C-alpha positions as CSV (number, residue, x, y, z in Angstrom):
1,X,0.0,0.0,0.0
2,X,1.4,3.5,-0.9
3,X,2.5,5.8,1.9
4,X,-0.7,7.9,1.4
5,X,-3.6,5.4,1.2
6,X,-6.3,8.0,0.9
7,X,-4.6,9.5,-2.1
8,X,-4.3,6.0,-3.7
9,X,-8.0,5.3,-3.1
10,X,-9.0,8.6,-4.6
11,X,-7.0,7.9,-7.7
12,X,-8.7,4.5,-8.0
13,X,-12.2,6.1,-7.7
14,X,-11.3,8.7,-10.3
15,X,-9.9,6.2,-12.8
16,X,-12.8,3.7,-12.3
17,X,-15.1,5.1,-15.1
18,X,-12.3,5.3,-17.6
19,X,-11.2,1.7,-16.8
20,X,-14.7,0.5,-17.1
21,X,-15.2,2.2,-20.5
22,X,-12.0,0.6,-21.8
23,X,-13.1,-2.8,-20.6
24,X,-16.5,-2.5,-22.3
25,X,-14.8,-1.3,-25.5
26,X,-12.6,-4.4,-25.6
27,X,-15.5,-6.7,-24.8
28,X,-17.9,-5.3,-27.4
29,X,-15.3,-4.9,-30.2
30,X,-16.2,-7.0,-33.3
31,X,-14.3,-10.3,-33.4
32,X,-13.0,-9.4,-36.9
33,X,-10.7,-6.7,-35.4
34,X,-8.8,-9.6,-33.6
35,X,-7.7,-10.9,-37.0
36,X,-4.8,-9.5,-39.0
37,X,-5.6,-8.6,-42.6
38,X,-3.8,-11.7,-43.7
39,X,-5.9,-13.9,-41.3
40,X,-9.1,-12.2,-42.4
41,X,-8.3,-13.0,-46.0
42,X,-7.5,-16.6,-45.2
43,X,-10.7,-17.0,-43.1
44,X,-13.1,-16.1,-46.0
45,X,-13.3,-19.7,-47.1
46,X,-13.4,-21.2,-43.6
47,X,-17.1,-20.9,-43.1
48,X,-17.9,-22.9,-46.3
49,X,-15.4,-25.6,-45.4
50,X,-16.8,-26.0,-41.9
51,X,-20.3,-26.1,-43.2
52,X,-19.4,-29.0,-45.5
53,X,-17.5,-30.8,-42.7
54,X,-20.5,-30.5,-40.3
55,X,-22.7,-32.3,-42.8
56,X,-20.9,-35.6,-42.0
57,X,-21.4,-35.4,-38.2
58,X,-22.1,-38.8,-36.8
59,X,-20.5,-40.7,-39.7
60,X,-18.6,-43.7,-38.3
61,X,-14.8,-44.0,-38.2
62,X,-13.4,-46.9,-40.3
63,X,-9.7,-47.2,-40.8
64,X,-8.8,-46.7,-44.4
65,X,-12.2,-45.3,-45.4
66,X,-12.5,-42.3,-47.6
67,X,-16.2,-41.6,-47.4
68,X,-18.9,-40.6,-47.6
69,X,-20.4,-43.5,-45.6
70,X,-17.4,-43.8,-43.3
71,X,-14.0,-42.1,-42.8
72,X,-10.7,-42.3,-41.2
73,X,-9.1,-39.0,-40.1
74,X,-7.2,-38.2,-43.4
75,X,-10.0,-39.7,-45.5
76,X,-12.4,-37.2,-43.9
77,X,-10.3,-34.1,-44.5
78,X,-9.5,-35.3,-48.0
79,X,-13.2,-35.8,-48.8
80,X,-14.3,-32.4,-47.4
81,X,-11.6,-30.5,-49.3
82,X,-12.2,-32.6,-52.3
83,X,-15.8,-31.3,-52.4
84,X,-14.2,-27.9,-53.3
85,X,-11.9,-29.3,-56.0
86,X,-8.8,-29.5,-53.7
87,X,-6.9,-32.7,-54.0
88,X,-5.1,-34.0,-50.8
89,X,-3.3,-37.3,-50.2
90,X,-4.9,-40.0,-48.1
91,X,-2.6,-39.8,-45.1
92,X,-2.1,-37.2,-42.4
93,X,1.7,-37.1,-43.0
94,X,1.1,-36.8,-46.8
95,X,-1.3,-34.0,-46.3
96,X,1.0,-32.0,-44.1
97,X,3.7,-32.4,-46.8
98,X,1.2,-31.1,-49.4
99,X,-0.1,-28.0,-47.7
100,X,1.4,-24.6,-46.8
101,X,2.6,-24.5,-43.2
102,X,1.1,-21.8,-41.0
103,X,2.2,-20.5,-37.6
104,X,-0.2,-21.5,-34.8
105,X,-1.0,-17.9,-34.0
106,X,-2.1,-17.4,-37.6
107,X,-4.5,-20.3,-37.9
108,X,-8.1,-19.6,-38.9
109,X,-11.2,-21.8,-39.3
110,X,-10.8,-24.2,-42.2
111,X,-7.1,-24.7,-41.7
112,X,-5.9,-28.3,-41.0
113,X,-4.6,-29.3,-37.5
114,X,-2.0,-32.0,-37.4
115,X,-1.2,-33.6,-34.1
116,X,2.2,-35.4,-33.6
117,X,4.2,-37.5,-31.2
118,X,7.9,-38.5,-31.1
119,X,7.2,-40.9,-34.0
120,X,5.7,-38.1,-36.2
121,X,2.3,-36.8,-37.3
122,X,-0.6,-39.2,-36.5
123,X,-3.9,-37.3,-36.8
124,X,-5.5,-34.5,-38.7
125,X,-8.7,-32.4,-38.4
126,X,-10.3,-29.2,-39.6
127,X,-9.8,-26.3,-37.3
128,X,-13.2,-24.8,-36.2
129,X,-12.1,-22.1,-33.7
130,X,-11.9,-22.0,-29.9
131,X,-9.5,-24.9,-29.6
132,X,-11.7,-27.3,-31.5
133,X,-11.6,-29.2,-34.8
134,X,-13.9,-31.3,-36.9
135,X,-12.4,-34.8,-37.2
136,X,-12.9,-38.5,-37.5
137,X,-11.1,-39.4,-34.3
138,X,-10.6,-43.2,-33.9
139,X,-12.1,-46.7,-34.2
140,X,-15.5,-46.9,-32.4
141,X,-16.0,-43.1,-32.7
142,X,-17.8,-40.9,-35.3
143,X,-17.1,-37.7,-37.1
144,X,-17.6,-34.9,-34.6
145,X,-16.2,-31.6,-33.3
146,X,-13.5,-32.5,-30.8
147,X,-11.3,-30.4,-28.5
148,X,-7.7,-30.1,-29.5
149,X,-6.4,-31.9,-26.5
150,X,-2.6,-31.3,-27.0
151,X,-0.2,-28.5,-27.7
152,X,1.8,-30.9,-29.9
153,X,0.3,-29.9,-33.2
154,X,1.2,-28.0,-36.3
155,X,-1.1,-26.1,-38.8
156,X,-1.4,-26.3,-42.6
157,X,-3.5,-24.4,-45.2
158,X,-4.6,-26.4,-48.2
159,X,-5.6,-23.3,-50.3
160,X,-3.6,-20.1,-50.2
161,X,-4.7,-18.5,-53.5
162,X,-6.8,-15.5,-52.8
163,X,-9.2,-15.9,-55.7
164,X,-9.6,-19.7,-55.1
165,X,-10.4,-19.1,-51.4
166,X,-13.1,-16.6,-52.4
167,X,-14.6,-19.1,-54.8
168,X,-14.8,-21.7,-52.0
169,X,-16.5,-19.0,-49.8
170,X,-19.1,-18.6,-52.5
171,X,-19.9,-22.3,-52.6
172,X,-17.2,-23.7,-54.9
173,X,-18.4,-25.7,-57.8
174,X,-21.9,-25.8,-56.3
175,X,-22.1,-22.0,-56.2
176,X,-23.1,-19.7,-59.0
177,X,-19.6,-19.6,-60.5
178,X,-19.5,-23.3,-61.2
179,X,-16.4,-25.3,-61.7
180,X,-12.9,-23.9,-62.2
181,X,-11.7,-23.4,-65.7
182,X,-8.2,-22.0,-64.9
183,X,-6.0,-21.7,-61.9
184,X,-5.1,-18.4,-60.3
185,X,-3.2,-16.1,-62.7
186,X,-1.3,-12.9,-62.1
187,X,-1.5,-9.5,-63.9
188,X,0.0,-6.1,-63.3
189,X,-0.1,-4.2,-60.0
190,X,-0.7,-7.2,-57.9
191,X,-4.0,-8.2,-59.6
192,X,-4.8,-11.9,-59.5
193,X,-7.7,-13.7,-61.2
194,X,-9.2,-17.1,-61.9
195,X,-11.9,-18.1,-64.3
196,X,-14.9,-20.4,-63.7
197,X,-17.7,-21.8,-65.8
198,X,-20.0,-18.8,-65.2
199,X,-17.7,-16.0,-64.2
200,X,-14.5,-14.9,-62.7
201,X,-12.9,-13.8,-59.4
202,X,-10.5,-10.9,-59.3
203,X,-8.3,-9.8,-56.4
204,X,-6.1,-6.7,-55.9
205,X,-4.6,-5.3,-52.7
206,X,-6.9,-2.2,-53.1
207,X,-10.2,-4.1,-53.7
208,X,-9.9,-7.5,-52.1
209,X,-11.5,-10.6,-53.8
210,X,-14.8,-10.3,-55.7
211,X,-16.7,-12.3,-58.3
212,X,-18.2,-11.0,-61.5
213,X,-20.5,-13.2,-63.5
214,X,-23.2,-13.6,-66.2
215,X,-24.6,-10.6,-68.0
216,X,-23.0,-8.2,-65.5
217,X,-19.6,-9.6,-66.5
218,X,-20.4,-9.4,-70.2
219,X,-21.3,-5.7,-69.9
220,X,-18.2,-5.0,-67.8
221,X,-16.0,-6.7,-70.4
222,X,-17.7,-4.7,-73.1
223,X,-16.5,-1.6,-71.3
224,X,-12.9,-2.8,-71.1
225,X,-12.9,-5.1,-68.1
226,X,-10.4,-4.5,-65.3
227,X,-8.3,-2.0,-67.4
228,X,-11.4,-0.2,-68.8
229,X,-13.9,2.4,-67.8
230,X,-15.1,0.7,-64.6
231,X,-12.0,-0.9,-63.2
232,X,-12.0,-3.9,-60.8
233,X,-15.0,-5.3,-59.0
234,X,-15.4,-4.0,-55.4
235,X,-18.5,-6.1,-54.5
236,X,-19.8,-9.5,-55.4
237,X,-23.1,-9.7,-57.3
238,X,-26.0,-8.4,-55.2
239,X,-29.7,-8.1,-55.5
240,X,-31.5,-4.7,-55.4
241,X,-34.1,-4.2,-52.7
242,X,-36.7,-3.4,-55.3
243,X,-37.1,-4.0,-59.1
244,X,-35.9,-7.6,-59.2
245,X,-32.4,-6.5,-60.5
246,X,-28.8,-7.5,-59.8
247,X,-25.8,-5.4,-59.7
248,X,-22.0,-5.3,-59.2
249,X,-20.0,-2.3,-58.1
250,X,-16.6,-1.5,-59.6
251,X,-13.9,1.0,-58.7
252,X,-15.4,3.6,-61.0
253,X,-19.0,2.7,-61.5
254,X,-21.6,-0.1,-61.4
255,X,-23.5,-2.4,-63.7
256,X,-27.2,-3.1,-63.1
257,X,-29.2,-5.8,-64.9
258,X,-32.8,-7.1,-64.9
259,X,-35.0,-9.1,-67.2
260,X,-36.9,-6.0,-68.2
261,X,-34.0,-3.7,-68.8
262,X,-30.9,-5.8,-69.7
263,X,-27.5,-4.9,-68.4
264,X,-26.2,-1.3,-68.3
265,X,-23.3,0.5,-66.7
266,X,-23.6,3.8,-64.8
267,X,-20.8,6.0,-63.6
268,X,-19.6,9.5,-62.8
269,X,-21.9,12.5,-62.0
270,X,-24.9,10.7,-63.6
271,X,-24.5,7.8,-61.1
272,X,-24.1,10.3,-58.3
273,X,-27.4,12.0,-59.2
274,X,-29.2,8.7,-59.6
275,X,-27.9,7.6,-56.1
276,X,-29.2,10.9,-54.6
277,X,-32.6,10.2,-56.2
278,X,-32.8,6.7,-54.6
279,X,-31.2,4.4,-57.2
280,X,-33.4,1.4,-58.3
281,X,-36.1,2.2,-55.8
282,X,-36.4,5.8,-57.0
283,X,-39.1,7.2,-59.4
284,X,-36.5,6.9,-62.2
285,X,-36.2,3.1,-61.8
286,X,-33.3,1.1,-63.4
287,X,-31.0,2.3,-66.2
288,X,-32.1,1.3,-69.7
289,X,-29.0,2.6,-71.5
290,X,-25.3,3.0,-70.6
291,X,-23.9,6.5,-70.1
292,X,-23.9,8.1,-73.5
293,X,-22.5,11.3,-75.1
294,X,-25.0,14.0,-76.1
295,X,-25.2,14.5,-79.9
296,X,-23.9,18.1,-79.6
297,X,-21.0,17.0,-77.5
298,X,-22.0,19.2,-74.6
299,X,-22.3,16.4,-72.0
300,X,-23.6,12.9,-71.3
301,X,-26.9,11.2,-70.4
302,X,-28.5,8.0,-69.3
303,X,-32.0,6.9,-69.8
304,X,-34.0,5.1,-67.1
305,X,-37.3,3.2,-66.9
306,X,-39.1,6.4,-66.0
307,X,-36.9,9.3,-67.0
308,X,-33.5,10.7,-68.0
309,X,-30.4,12.2,-66.3
310,X,-28.3,14.5,-68.3
311,X,-24.9,16.0,-67.3
312,X,-23.5,19.3,-68.8
313,X,-19.7,19.2,-68.9
314,X,-19.4,22.9,-69.2
315,X,-21.4,23.7,-66.1
316,X,-21.0,20.5,-64.1
317,X,-24.7,20.4,-63.6
318,X,-27.0,17.4,-63.8
319,X,-30.6,17.6,-64.8
320,X,-33.2,15.0,-63.9
321,X,-36.4,14.7,-66.1
322,X,-39.2,12.2,-65.6
323,X,-41.3,10.5,-68.3
């Protein structure tokens, strides 16, 4: 106790509200802030992998079995990752040799946990957070989420490509993108991409990983793709709240599509004015043309289901008219 106890107690009473506020801030902070950017990027596929793993809860352990009616430990992890087009050997040691090795502190859900003894690696499971993993443990047991009972384990990551992990997060071959057509490729400025049956996934350090598919992709490519008017995608495909349309946002604009209007791009001041009016749920409705140049060269315009927005380049003004 300090030489002046009353001064010490006064200091504690004064600091108590501040300490409480700091404690509440820490407790209420989103879990995502606890992940480094690299961990967050790695985690985007984890949910899909764990969902697939959980489908086999209760399946019996049989030595040498590769599923889906029964599994051994490496047969289980091999089967789950195989559902996403990832090929792994049928042995825990072989799998560890085939994957990227990750520090324990950097593990995220979906990574593989390999336990070992003095004789080497002997068991593998799929990390599910909070010191647990999905696994086929042993003879007489079933596939279940088990506690990681030992500190004698190492971590591996079967898929490290950014675009492939995003594809897995979107459902893999069973998702809208379909099966892989190419592996991950690299372009200028850190851009990476991979193509699938129905679309593509693009990654850059500035935008992260996002899909573009179907008629939205066709319109985007018509406008020059990643090096054209719109730039890289910054969202996956989404649905509008009204109008039955779909859209993707890009670095410099967006593409909207519906059965009634087709697919059209919108960008610049015209897009800004349309957003201010309420976008697809506004009186204007959806775009029915791309942004076009006025015949006299004085500006640009876009037509919508129920009106037009024009932009005057000399004055910087936009005009909204309704039909």
